Backbone as a printed PyTorch tensor [residue, N CA C, xyz], in Angstrom:
tensor([[[76.1420, 77.4520, 38.0410],
         [75.3110, 77.4330, 39.2500],
         [74.1330, 78.3780, 39.0900]],

        [[73.0220, 77.9610, 39.6660],
         [71.8140, 78.7830, 39.6810],
         [71.3460, 78.8970, 41.1200]],

        [[71.0220, 80.0890, 41.5260],
         [70.5000, 80.3180, 42.8720],
         [69.0120, 80.6650, 42.7610]],

        [[68.2460, 80.1270, 43.6740],
         [66.8050, 80.3570, 43.6930],
         [66.4120, 80.9140, 45.0540]],

        [[65.6470, 81.9840, 45.0350],
         [65.1610, 82.5910, 46.2700],
         [63.6440, 82.6260, 46.2170]],

        [[63.0220, 81.9830, 47.1880],
         [61.5680, 81.8660, 47.2430],
         [60.9980, 82.8200, 48.2760]],

        [[59.7560, 83.1860, 48.0460],
         [59.0560, 84.0110, 49.0230],
         [57.5630, 83.7760, 48.8830]],

        [[56.8220, 84.1590, 49.9180],
         [55.3730, 84.1720, 49.8120],
         [54.6230, 83.1090, 50.5820]],

        [[55.3020, 82.2070, 51.2490],
         [54.5650, 81.2070, 52.0090],
         [53.9220, 81.8250, 53.2280]],

        [[53.1680, 81.0000, 53.9510],
         [52.5340, 81.4900, 55.1600],
         [51.3620, 80.6490, 55.5750]],

        [[50.5810, 81.2260, 56.4770],
         [49.4040, 80.5510, 57.0280],
         [48.1580, 81.2060, 56.4570]],

        [[47.2350, 80.3800, 56.0000],
         [45.9960, 80.9010, 55.4250],
         [44.8590, 79.9590, 55.7810]],

        [[43.6750, 80.4940, 55.8630],
         [42.5210, 79.6580, 56.1400],
         [42.0710, 78.9410, 54.8630]],

        [[41.4200, 77.8260, 55.0470],
         [40.8740, 77.0990, 53.9020],
         [39.9760, 78.0210, 53.0830]],

        [[40.1300, 77.9140, 51.7760],
         [39.3830, 78.7870, 50.8820],
         [40.1180, 80.0550, 50.5090]],

        [[41.2150, 80.3130, 51.2030],
         [41.9810, 81.5270, 50.9550],
         [42.9600, 81.3800, 49.8110]],

        [[43.7660, 82.4280, 49.6360],
         [44.7200, 82.4760, 48.5300],
         [46.1080, 82.8700, 49.0230]],

        [[47.0920, 82.4190, 48.3110],
         [48.4770, 82.8050, 48.5350],
         [49.1860, 82.8150, 47.1930]],

        [[50.2170, 83.6370, 47.0940],
         [51.0530, 83.6280, 45.9040],
         [52.5000, 83.3990, 46.3090]],

        [[53.1200, 82.4120, 45.7020],
         [54.5330, 82.1250, 45.9180],
         [55.3290, 82.7190, 44.7550]],

        [[56.5070, 83.2130, 45.0710],
         [57.3880, 83.7610, 44.0490],
         [58.7750, 83.1630, 44.1880]],

        [[59.4600, 83.0600, 43.0680],
         [60.8100, 82.5100, 43.0600],
         [61.6260, 83.2840, 42.0360]],

        [[62.7830, 83.7350, 42.4550],
         [63.6850, 84.4630, 41.5660],
         [64.9430, 83.6450, 41.3590]],

        [[65.3090, 83.4630, 40.1060],
         [66.5070, 82.7080, 39.7580],
         [67.6010, 83.6620, 39.3300]],

        [[68.8100, 83.3240, 39.7030],
         [69.9700, 84.1110, 39.2820],
         [71.1400, 83.1730, 39.0460]],

        [[72.1240, 83.6830, 38.3200],
         [73.2940, 82.8690, 38.0290],
         [73.3390, 82.4770, 36.5680]],

        [[73.7030, 81.2490, 36.3110],
         [73.9000, 80.7590, 34.9560],
         [72.5800, 80.2480, 34.3700]],

        [[71.7640, 81.1990, 33.9310],
         [70.4400, 80.8650, 33.4080],
         [70.5260, 80.5900, 31.9120]],

        [[70.0160, 79.4510, 31.5050],
         [69.9660, 79.0850, 30.0990],
         [68.6320, 79.5490, 29.5400]],

        [[68.6380, 80.0270, 28.2990],
         [67.4180, 80.6180, 27.7460],
         [66.2790, 79.6110, 27.6250]],

        [[66.6200, 78.3500, 27.4190],
         [65.6010, 77.3070, 27.3270],
         [65.6250, 76.5290, 28.6370]],

        [[64.5720, 76.6890, 29.4130],
         [64.5750, 76.0700, 30.7330],
         [63.1500, 75.8300, 31.2080]],

        [[63.0470, 75.2140, 32.3260],
         [61.7520, 75.0740, 32.9730],
         [61.8980, 75.4950, 34.4250]],

        [[60.8350, 76.0320, 34.9480],
         [60.7880, 76.3780, 36.3630],
         [59.4740, 75.8630, 36.9180]],

        [[59.5370, 75.3910, 38.1250],
         [58.3250, 74.8130, 38.6690],
         [58.2970, 74.8380, 40.1700]],

        [[57.1680, 74.4160, 40.6840],
         [56.9490, 74.3140, 42.1180],
         [56.6120, 72.8690, 42.4620]],

        [[57.3610, 72.3360, 43.3910],
         [57.1170, 71.0120, 43.9250],
         [56.7350, 71.1950, 45.3930]],

        [[56.1040, 70.1820, 45.9330],
         [55.7300, 70.2840, 47.3360],
         [55.8820, 68.9500, 48.0340]],

        [[56.0870, 69.0430, 49.3270],
         [56.1730, 67.8440, 50.1430],
         [55.4120, 68.0750, 51.4340]],

        [[54.3760, 67.2910, 51.5910],
         [53.5780, 67.3520, 52.8100],
         [54.1510, 66.3640, 53.8170]],

        [[53.8910, 66.5620, 55.0970],
         [54.4000, 65.6410, 56.1180],
         [53.9590, 64.2180, 55.8400]],

        [[54.9210, 63.3180, 55.8130],
         [54.6080, 61.9120, 55.6250],
         [54.2700, 61.5210, 54.1960]],

        [[54.4020, 62.4650, 53.2710],
         [54.0580, 62.1720, 51.8800],
         [55.2630, 62.3810, 50.9720]],

        [[55.1340, 61.8470, 49.7710],
         [56.2260, 61.9840, 48.8170],
         [56.2580, 63.3790, 48.2110]],

        [[57.4310, 63.7270, 47.7850],
         [57.6620, 64.9550, 47.0380],
         [56.8600, 64.8590, 45.7350]],

        [[56.1210, 65.9210, 45.3760],
         [55.3390, 65.8540, 44.1450],
         [55.3680, 67.1790, 43.4100]],

        [[55.1880, 67.1030, 42.1100],
         [55.0890, 68.2990, 41.2920],
         [53.7290, 68.9380, 41.5220]],

        [[53.7230, 70.2420, 41.7480],
         [52.4740, 70.9850, 41.8090],
         [52.2060, 71.6370, 40.4430]],

        [[53.1920, 72.3520, 39.9290],
         [53.0330, 73.0250, 38.6440],
         [54.3950, 73.3450, 38.0650]],

        [[54.4590, 73.3700, 36.7320],
         [55.7050, 73.6450, 36.0450],
         [55.4010, 74.4770, 34.8150]],

        [[56.3500, 75.3390, 34.4470],
         [56.1940, 76.1480, 33.2410],
         [57.5320, 76.2180, 32.5310]],

        [[57.5060, 76.0490, 31.2230],
         [58.7320, 76.1300, 30.4460],
         [58.9800, 77.5710, 30.0040]],

        [[60.1770, 77.8090, 29.5030],
         [60.4900, 79.1450, 29.0110],
         [59.6220, 79.5080, 27.8180]],

        [[59.0800, 78.4790, 27.1530],
         [58.1760, 78.7300, 26.0260],
         [56.7370, 78.9420, 26.4480]],

        [[56.4610, 78.7670, 27.7320],
         [55.1180, 79.0260, 28.2420],
         [54.2370, 77.8040, 28.4190]],

        [[54.7340, 76.6360, 28.1070],
         [53.9400, 75.4300, 28.3260],
         [53.8480, 75.1420, 29.8190]],

        [[52.6940, 74.6410, 30.2430],
         [52.4870, 74.3980, 31.6640],
         [52.0340, 72.9650, 31.9210]],

        [[52.3510, 72.5070, 33.1140],
         [51.8910, 71.2130, 33.6060],
         [51.3990, 71.4270, 35.0220]],

        [[50.2640, 70.8370, 35.3500],
         [49.7160, 70.9360, 36.6990],
         [49.3980, 69.5460, 37.2310]],

        [[49.5870, 69.3870, 38.5080],
         [49.0980, 68.1790, 39.1590],
         [47.5740, 68.2090, 39.1160]],

        [[46.9660, 67.0340, 38.9760],
         [45.5070, 66.9780, 38.9270],
         [44.8820, 67.6230, 40.1600]],

        [[45.5410, 67.4820, 41.2860],
         [44.9810, 67.9700, 42.5460],
         [44.9210, 69.4920, 42.6280]],

        [[45.6500, 70.1890, 41.7520],
         [45.6640, 71.6530, 41.8260],
         [45.0630, 72.3160, 40.5880]],

        [[44.7230, 71.5300, 39.5970],
         [44.1530, 72.1030, 38.3620],
         [42.8990, 72.9040, 38.6790]],

        [[42.8180, 74.0670, 38.0720],
         [41.6730, 74.9380, 38.2970],
         [41.7890, 75.8110, 39.5260]],

        [[42.7660, 75.5500, 40.3760],
         [42.9490, 76.3570, 41.5980],
         [44.2800, 77.0900, 41.6030]],

        [[45.2990, 76.4890, 41.0190],
         [46.6310, 77.0960, 40.9960],
         [46.9330, 77.5870, 39.5760]],

        [[47.6870, 78.6630, 39.4980],
         [48.1120, 79.1870, 38.2060],
         [49.5820, 79.5620, 38.2970]],

        [[50.3770, 79.0050, 37.3990],
         [51.8040, 79.2980, 37.3740],
         [52.0830, 80.2710, 36.2400]],

        [[52.9810, 81.1980, 36.4840],
         [53.3620, 82.1710, 35.4700],
         [54.8350, 82.5130, 35.6460]],

        [[55.4020, 83.1260, 34.6260],
         [56.8140, 83.4710, 34.7240],
         [57.0980, 84.7440, 33.9430]],

        [[58.2020, 85.3640, 34.3220],
         [58.7120, 86.5370, 33.6190],
         [60.1200, 86.1660, 33.1580]],

        [[60.2680, 85.8610, 31.8860],
         [61.5630, 85.4020, 31.3890],
         [62.6280, 86.4940, 31.4940]],

        [[62.2280, 87.7320, 31.3360],
         [63.1990, 88.8240, 31.4150],
         [63.7790, 88.9540, 32.8160]],

        [[62.9680, 88.6400, 33.8120],
         [63.4130, 88.7630, 35.2130],
         [63.7900, 87.4180, 35.8220]],

        [[63.5990, 86.3490, 35.0810],
         [63.8870, 84.9950, 35.5880],
         [63.1370, 84.7190, 36.8850]],

        [[61.8810, 85.0310, 36.8730],
         [61.0500, 84.7700, 38.0390],
         [59.8710, 83.8760, 37.6580]],

        [[59.3950, 83.1440, 38.6350],
         [58.2120, 82.3200, 38.4590],
         [57.3140, 82.5260, 39.6640]],

        [[56.0150, 82.5560, 39.4200],
         [55.0560, 82.7410, 40.5010],
         [54.0180, 81.6410, 40.4570]],

        [[53.4890, 81.3370, 41.6150],
         [52.4110, 80.3520, 41.7190],
         [51.2790, 80.9950, 42.4940]],

        [[50.1980, 81.2930, 41.7960],
         [49.0080, 81.8320, 42.4480],
         [48.1460, 80.6680, 42.8800]],

        [[47.8950, 80.6030, 44.1660],
         [47.1260, 79.5020, 44.7270],
         [45.8430, 80.0720, 45.3160]],

        [[44.7250, 79.5290, 44.8830],
         [43.4450, 79.9810, 45.4260],
         [42.6170, 78.7760, 45.8140]],

        [[41.5320, 79.0470, 46.5040],
         [40.6800, 77.9630, 47.0120],
         [41.5240, 76.9110, 47.7190]],

        [[42.4180, 77.3770, 48.5590],
         [43.3480, 76.4670, 49.2250],
         [42.6270, 75.5350, 50.1760]],

        [[43.1650, 74.3250, 50.2500],
         [42.5960, 73.2770, 51.0870],
         [43.6360, 72.8460, 52.1230]],

        [[43.1980, 72.2940, 53.2430],
         [44.1740, 71.8030, 54.2250],
         [45.1770, 70.8190, 53.6160]],

        [[44.7570, 70.0530, 52.6320],
         [45.6700, 69.0890, 52.0130],
         [46.7210, 69.7610, 51.1270]],

        [[46.6160, 71.0590, 50.9110],
         [47.6670, 71.7870, 50.2150],
         [48.8190, 72.1540, 51.1500]],

        [[48.6310, 71.9110, 52.4300],
         [49.6830, 72.1990, 53.3960],
         [50.9330, 71.3940, 53.0660]],

        [[52.0430, 72.0800, 52.9100],
         [53.2880, 71.4260, 52.5170],
         [54.4090, 72.4600, 52.5070]],

        [[55.6190, 71.9600, 52.3840],
         [56.7290, 72.8320, 52.0420],
         [56.8040, 72.8620, 50.5170]],

        [[56.8080, 74.0630, 49.9780],
         [56.8360, 74.2370, 48.5390],
         [58.2560, 74.6450, 48.1230]],

        [[58.7430, 73.9440, 47.1030],
         [60.1000, 74.1660, 46.6270],
         [60.0730, 74.6260, 45.1750]],

        [[60.8120, 75.6460, 44.8930],
         [61.0130, 76.1040, 43.5210],
         [62.1400, 75.2930, 42.8950]],

        [[61.9640, 74.9460, 41.6480],
         [63.0000, 74.2110, 40.9460],
         [63.2650, 74.8450, 39.5850]],

        [[64.5330, 74.9090, 39.2490],
         [64.9760, 75.3580, 37.9280],
         [65.6550, 74.1830, 37.2340]],

        [[65.3480, 73.9900, 35.9540],
         [66.0000, 72.9370, 35.2030],
         [66.2810, 73.3360, 33.7720]],

        [[67.3900, 72.8530, 33.2330],
         [67.6820, 73.0080, 31.8130],
         [68.4780, 71.7970, 31.3500]],

        [[68.7850, 71.7490, 30.0720],
         [69.4130, 70.5600, 29.4930],
         [70.8600, 70.3800, 29.9280]],

        [[71.4310, 71.4070, 30.5510],
         [72.8530, 71.3360, 30.8940],
         [73.1070, 70.8220, 32.3000]],

        [[72.0820, 70.7480, 33.1040],
         [72.3320, 70.4590, 34.5200],
         [71.2150, 69.5830, 35.0800]],

        [[71.4790, 68.9710, 36.2420],
         [70.4460, 68.1370, 36.8600],
         [69.3380, 68.9440, 37.5210]],

        [[69.5030, 70.2500, 37.6130],
         [68.4760, 71.0830, 38.2120],
         [68.9020, 71.6560, 39.5470]],

        [[68.2460, 72.7150, 39.9220],
         [68.5510, 73.3990, 41.1810],
         [67.2570, 73.6080, 41.9620]],

        [[67.4080, 73.6100, 43.2820],
         [66.2450, 73.7430, 44.1600],
         [66.3860, 74.9620, 45.0580]],

        [[65.2460, 75.5600, 45.3540],
         [65.2180, 76.5980, 46.3680],
         [65.2080, 75.9850, 47.7430]],

        [[65.1990, 76.8450, 48.7570],
         [65.3020, 76.3660, 50.1320],
         [63.9670, 75.8730, 50.6750]],

        [[62.8970, 76.1970, 49.9940],
         [61.5730, 75.7680, 50.4330],
         [60.8670, 76.8470, 51.2270]],

        [[59.5620, 76.8940, 51.0690],
         [58.7480, 77.8320, 51.8400],
         [57.5020, 77.1040, 52.3260]],

        [[57.1730, 77.3120, 53.5860],
         [56.0630, 76.5850, 54.2010],
         [54.7330, 77.2390, 53.8430]],

        [[53.7970, 76.4170, 53.4270],
         [52.4130, 76.8420, 53.2280],
         [51.5550, 75.9940, 54.1570]],

        [[50.8160, 76.6700, 55.0110],
         [49.9390, 75.9790, 55.9470],
         [48.5200, 76.4780, 55.7480]],

        [[47.6130, 75.5440, 55.5110],
         [46.2100, 75.8820, 55.3030],
         [45.4100, 75.3020, 56.4640]],

        [[44.8000, 76.1810, 57.2220],
         [44.0330, 75.7310, 58.3790],
         [42.5760, 75.4940, 57.9840]],

        [[41.9770, 74.5300, 58.6450],
         [40.5750, 74.1910, 58.3330],
         [39.6130, 74.9870, 59.1830]]])
């Protein structure tokens, strides 16, 4: 089992910045991926950004150049720095942990609201 605890959501004006953090604990495998997914009202769940334990990253086209994902393997944490936020970034953001041994684990979600 892996437990994920997220923090950092909130309300911000368009053009502002927020940083989300997620800490993983439990049965962590050295080779893994951690990422942030989001779900806006009435929309499908989508990947925002992902980073592997080796440092490879994937970003949704909609966030490229504005969001930056990073991780600390020693602390099993992942962060998502979000800048130039837009109202369409409003969503519940979920941290996800995945490795080859399991189907993956999800955090409880944190709300990000961007006002226009």
